[in-house]
C-alpha positions as CSV (number, residue, x, y, z in Angstrom):
1,M,-98.7,76.7,118.3
2,L,-101.0,73.6,118.5
3,K,-99.8,70.4,119.0
4,W,-101.1,69.2,115.9
5,Q,-99.1,72.0,114.1
6,K,-95.8,70.5,115.8
7,V,-96.4,67.0,115.0
8,L,-97.4,68.1,110.7
9,K,-93.8,70.4,110.9
10,T,-91.5,67.8,113.1
11,S,-92.8,64.3,112.2
12,Q,-92.4,62.6,108.0
13,D,-94.7,60.1,109.1
14,C,-98.0,60.5,111.0
15,P,-99.8,57.3,112.0
16,D,-102.7,59.5,113.5
17,L,-103.2,61.8,110.5
18,T,-102.9,58.2,108.3
19,D,-106.1,56.7,110.8
20,I,-107.9,60.3,110.0
21,V,-107.7,60.6,105.9
22,G,-107.2,56.5,105.3
23,D,-104.8,57.0,102.7
24,E,-100.8,57.4,103.7
25,D,-99.9,59.2,100.5
26,K,-102.9,62.0,101.1
27,A,-101.4,62.3,104.8
28,K,-97.9,62.7,103.5
29,E,-99.1,65.2,101.2
30,I,-101.1,67.0,103.7
31,V,-97.7,67.1,105.9
32,E,-95.8,68.6,102.8
33,A,-98.4,71.1,102.4
34,A,-97.9,71.7,106.4
35,K,-94.7,72.7,106.4
36,A,-94.9,74.8,103.0
37,S,-97.9,76.7,104.7
38,M,-97.4,80.5,105.3
39,G,-101.1,80.9,107.2
40,Q,-100.7,82.1,110.5
41,D,-102.0,79.9,113.6
42,F,-105.1,79.2,114.8
43,S,-106.4,80.2,117.8
44,L,-108.8,77.8,120.5
45,V,-111.8,79.7,119.5
46,D,-111.3,79.6,115.7
47,L,-110.6,76.1,115.6
48,D,-113.7,75.7,117.9
49,I,-115.4,77.1,114.9
50,V,-113.9,75.0,112.1
51,Q,-114.8,72.1,114.0
52,L,-118.1,73.0,114.3
53,F,-118.1,73.9,110.4
54,A,-116.9,70.3,109.4
55,Q,-119.4,68.6,112.2
56,R,-122.4,70.2,110.2
57,L,-120.8,69.4,107.0
58,A,-120.6,65.6,108.2
59,G,-124.0,65.6,109.5
60,L,-125.7,67.2,106.3
61,S,-123.7,64.9,104.2
62,E,-125.1,61.9,106.6
63,G,-128.5,63.2,105.7
64,R,-128.1,63.6,102.2
65,K,-127.1,59.9,101.9
66,G,-129.8,58.9,104.1
67,I,-132.6,60.6,101.7
68,Y,-130.6,59.5,98.9
69,D,-131.2,55.6,100.3
70,F,-134.5,56.3,101.4
71,L,-135.2,57.4,97.5
72,G,-133.8,54.8,96.1
73,T,-135.9,52.2,98.3
74,K,-139.0,54.1,97.4
75,M,-138.0,54.1,93.7
76,N,-137.4,50.8,93.4
77,D,-141.0,50.1,95.0
78,I,-143.0,52.2,93.1
79,A,-140.9,52.2,89.7
80,P,-138.2,50.3,89.5
81,N,-138.0,50.3,85.7
82,L,-137.6,54.0,85.5
83,A,-135.3,53.8,88.1
84,S,-132.9,51.1,86.7
85,L,-133.2,53.1,83.1
86,I,-132.2,56.3,84.4
87,G,-131.4,56.1,87.8
88,V,-133.2,57.0,91.2
89,V,-132.7,60.8,91.2
90,V,-133.7,61.7,87.7
91,G,-136.5,59.4,87.7
92,A,-137.8,61.2,90.8
93,R,-137.6,64.7,89.5
94,L,-139.6,63.3,86.3
95,I,-142.3,61.9,88.4
96,S,-142.1,65.0,90.3
97,H,-141.8,67.6,87.3
98,A,-145.0,65.3,85.5
99,G,-147.3,65.3,89.5
100,S,-147.5,61.8,89.1
101,L,-146.2,58.3,87.9
102,T,-149.7,58.2,86.1
103,N,-149.3,61.7,84.1
104,L,-145.8,60.9,83.5
105,A,-146.8,57.8,81.5
106,K,-149.2,59.6,79.8
107,C,-146.6,61.7,78.5
108,P,-145.3,60.9,75.1
109,S,-142.0,60.1,74.4
110,S,-140.6,63.0,72.7
111,T,-141.9,65.2,75.5
112,L,-139.5,63.7,78.0
113,Q,-136.5,65.4,77.0
114,I,-138.7,68.9,77.5
115,P,-139.3,68.6,81.1
116,G,-136.9,71.1,83.3
117,A,-136.3,73.1,79.7
118,E,-139.9,74.7,79.2
119,K,-138.3,78.0,79.2
120,A,-136.0,77.4,76.7
121,L,-138.4,75.6,74.5
122,F,-140.8,78.4,74.7
123,R,-137.8,80.8,74.0
124,A,-137.0,78.7,71.0
125,L,-140.2,79.1,69.8
126,K,-140.7,82.5,69.8
127,I,-137.5,83.1,67.9
128,R,-138.1,80.3,65.7
129,G,-134.9,78.5,66.7
130,N,-133.8,75.6,67.3
131,T,-135.5,73.1,70.3
132,P,-133.4,72.3,73.9
133,K,-131.5,69.2,73.5
134,Y,-132.4,68.7,77.4
135,G,-134.2,69.4,80.4
136,L,-134.2,67.2,83.2
137,I,-132.4,63.9,80.9
138,L,-129.1,65.1,79.3
139,V,-129.2,63.5,75.6
140,V,-125.8,62.6,75.3
141,A,-125.4,61.9,71.5
């Protein structure tokens, strides 16, 4: 049994875990779950693999945050009205799908809900059914 497993099974109050999680209630939930756990002990090799996986996930999360910040900066420079109106990510997807900001500006407003739903649109036109309600932009009624 590893050191942290012994601490979790013997201690009700774990300040180290509270520092890691950042929430005392969540730390108590983890301690209670560890007491009721019926799983087997981790070997050191398994622990290394889990730690490597967690580090990679943390790196991906930081990378995603960096890309989102970069996209927000670029969208506020290029299309601030679009970014504030529908959001940074959806605005960037619309510009990407249209090909350029100029092509997006040339689109009539009735076609702005269609990008991303072309397949559903052509299927609806083929069977003479209802056209799609949303594509990249979700229309909330």
